[in-house]
N, C-alpha and C positions, 0 to 999 in steps of 0.2 A: 504494500500500500504506500502511496505517496500523496502529499498535499501539494497541489499546484496553486501558487498564489496568483490572484487576479486583482490588480489595482483597478478600482472602478473608474478612475479618471482615464486610464489607458483603455479600458474596455469601451467606454463611451466614445472615445476617439475613433476606434476601429469598428464600432458597432454597425455603422452603415454598410461596410464591406461584408461583415458577417451575415447581415440580413440579406443583402443583394445576392451573394454567391452561395451561402450555405443555409438560407432560410432560418437564420437564428431568431429565436423568440425569447424575450426576457423571462418568460415563465420557465424556461429550461434551467434557470438558476434560482428558482423559487426557494428551494430548501436551503441553499447556501446563503441567500439573503436573510432568511428567517434565522439561521444559525448565527449570522453576524449581528442581527438585531438582538438576539438573546445574549450574546457576548457583552453587549452594552446595557443589559438589564431592561431591554425594551424602552430605553430612554431615547426618544426621537430627537431630543435637543442635541445629542452627540453627533447627529448627522446634518443638522440644518445649516449651521454657519450663519451667514447674514441673509439667507434667502427668504423670500416671502412665501409662506406656505399656501397662500390662496391659489397658486398655480397648480398645486397638487390636490386640490379639492375636487372630488368627484361626486356623482349622484347615483343612487340605486333605487330601483322600483321593486326590488326583490320581495319585500315584506307585504307588498300591496297587490301583487299580480294574482290573477285567477289561476288556481291550481287545477287544471283539467286537461283533457286530451282532445278537446273539441276545437279544431282550427276555425270553425265558423262561429264561435262564441264572440259576439261583438265587443265584449269587455276586454278581449285581448288587444284590441286596437284603439281603445279609448285611453286618454291621458290618465296616468296613475299618480298618486302622491309619491314623493321622493324623499329619501333620507340623504343627507350630506355626510361625507366622511373624508378623511385625509388618507390618500394612498401612500402608506408608509414604505411600500416596496419601491415606488417611484422616487420618493425622497432619498432613500438609501442608495439607489442606483446612481443618483446625481451627486453623491458625496465623493470624497477622495479616500475613503477607507479601502481596505483590502479584504476580499473574501477568499476562501480556499475551496477548491474542488478536489474531493477525495477520489483518486484513481487507483485501479487495481494493479497497474503496471508500474512497479517501483522504479523501473529504468526509463520511463517515458520521457521525462525532461532531458536526461542526459543523451538519450538516443536521438531525440529531435535536435538537440544542440549540435551533436556530431554531424548529423545529416545536413543541416543548414550550413554549417561551416565547410563541409566537404564541397558543397555546391556554391560556396562563396557568397551566400546570402548575408553579407556582413556590412553592406553599405548603408548609407543614410536612408535611401528609399526602400530598403528591405526591412526596416525596423517594424513597420506596421504589418507587413506580410508575415514575418516570423511570429509576431504576437497572435495574429489570426490563426495561423497553423497550430500554435500551442493551445490556444483556447478551444478551438474546435476539436483537437485531439482529445482534450480532457472531457469535453461534452460527449464525444463519441464513445469514449471509455465508459462514461456514466451510462450511456444508452445500452451498450452490449453487456454490461454487468447488472442490468436491471435496476439502475438507480432512479428511473422514472416510474417504476411500478409502486407508487406510494398508495398503499391500501386506504389510508385515511382520506386522501384526496379523491380517489376513485369512488369510494363509497358515498361521498358527498355530491358527486357530479355524475352519477350513473347514467342519467339521461344523455348527457353530452358525450359520454364514452360510447353508448349505444349508437347515438347519432353519427359520430365520427367513424366508427369501425364498421357499422352495418347499414344504417339508414341512408347516410349520405352517398355511398357508392351506388346503392339502388336508385336513388334519385338521379344521379348522374347518368345511369344507364337509361332511365326513363326519359330524361331530357334529350339524350342522344337519339332515342327512338322517335320522339316527337319532332325532332329537327330533320330527320333523314327518311321518314316513311310517309307514304300516302295515308292521309288521316280520314279515310272513309271505309265503311264496311269493316269495322274493327271486331275482333273477337277476344273475349276474356275467358280464359280457361282455368279450370281447377280440376283436381282429381275426381270431383263429383259431378262435373258437367261444364257447360260453356254457354255463353250468351253472345249474340251478335248485336253490334251497335252501329247503326248507319252514320251516327255522328252528325245529324242534321244541324246545319248552321254552326258546325264545329263546337256545339255546346259542351261536349264531353272533354275534348282535347283543350279547349280554351280554359276550362275549369282546372285541368291538370297544369297547364302552362302558368296560370295565375298563382296556383299553389306553389309551384317550383320557383317562381319569381321571388316569393316571400321566403320560403324555407330552404332553398338551395342557393340562389343568388349568384349564378354564374352569368358572365356577360354574353357569351356566344358559344357556338358548337366547338370551336377550336379550344377554348379554355376548358370545357367539360371533358373533351377527349384527352387533352394533355393531363388533366388531373387523374382521369381513369388509368391512363397508361403509366405515368411516372409515380403517382402517389399510391395507387391501389394495385398496380401491376396487371390491370385488365387488358387482355389481348396484347400484352407487351412483348412477348417473345423472350427468349432466354437472356438477352442482354439487359432486360429491365425487371428481372424477377426479384431483385433485392434493392428496394428504394433507398435505404440508408447508404449502401455502397455507392449508388449512383450519385447521391448528394455529395458524399465526400470526394469522389473522383472528379466530378464536374466542378465542384466548388474549388478544389485545389488547382485545377487547370485555370480557372478564371482568376483566382487570386495571384497566380504566378505572373499574369500579364501586368501586374503592378510592380514586379521585381526586376532585378538586374538580369534575370534569365528569361525575360518576356520575349515573345515571338517578334521577329523583325517584320514579318508579314502578318497583318491582322488576321486572327481567326485560325491560324495554323498551329499545330502542336509539333514541337521539335523533338528530336531524339533525347535531348537533355531534359526537357520538361517531362517527357514520358517516363524516363528513367527515374526522375525525382518523384513523380506521382506514384509510380509503382512501389518505390522504397518507402515513401511516406505512408502509403496505405498498409504496407507490411508492418511498419513500426507501430501503427495505432491499432493493429489487430483485425484488419479487414479480411484477411485470408485464412482459410482453414487448410488442413493438410491436403496436398494434391488438388488445390483449388484451381479450376480452369481459368479463373480471372487473374491469377498471378502470372501474367504474361503481357509483355509490352504490346504485342499485336492486338490482344484483347482490349487493353486499356485504350489504345489509339482508336480502334474501331468503335468502341462504346462511346467515347467522347465525341467522335465525329458524328455518330448517329444522333446523340442527344443534342448537339449543336444544331443540326439540321431540323430537328423536331421541336426546337424552342423549349428545351427542358427547364422546368421551374422547380426549385428546391422547396419541398414542403414536408414537414415532419408530422403534420397533424395526425395522420393515421397511425404513425409509429409510436407516438408517445402518449402515455396516459395522463399527461399534465398539460398538453397543448391541444386545443380544439379549433377546427375550422368551423365558423358559424356564418350563416348568410348575413351580409351587411344590410339586407332589407327586412330582417326579422325584428319587429318592434319590441319583443319581449326578452327578458333575461333568463327565464326559466323554461320556456316552451321551445323545443327544437324542431318539432314537426306538428 
């Protein structure tokens, strides 16, 4: 076991790169922020400095929402009373304190240091790149060691877990069907029978589309298909059957374009970059014994395909502590 120190000022500086290339979400460090808060006896004054806390004030309707599963209940869509609170996690994130990520690989820091030195990622414009590589390595270690399987969190947000892992991919498939099929003379089948619907005036499919607009919230068919392929692995083929591996491989390729070993020709992957990516993924534990992915040709091919298909890094389905929710959903507690 090893503790990886993360200075929050440094993290905030490179956070945009982590979000853009690796799909980083602050909730990935929820436990570490809570541990830091506990270290200071839950005294928020230790993190505030001279900042105005009003910018961290948020509102919640949680206590006033209708608790039912009827999406046609008009009370879901009427204004509710709100409680105000200070988001202590956001306050702490914006401080200059240091949190620690507990990783299972005791050699992780030293091995990454040796790797980046070997490839001479030691110049001024490499500093942020090396920080991102370290922070994401620690987060990936947390992922593969089950660090996101917090039973207390999951038990409190079971609906959002069900939505993310089971309901949302079904919604995506339904959205794809509605966008790519003729919407007349439809059939609904079950083991006990079937019914034919002519869908006069598109009454049935418009109902479904309006529902998906609220509770799925994708912009277009391309976005839905991309999420199905890269997040859920639907119809993905063998190169996309491990979304976490894809995130780490593609994210590392993209972050290297900000380093001294960036491609001279935009969008291309050099042998040097491919070698670095392969060895980085090996250090952080992406490969199993006799893994077919532990191969430069595989890495090059997978990255090329992901680039062409506009790969988007999303951890929502993979983690029990981060959840994709429709931006059009007006409630905090109803996911469908």
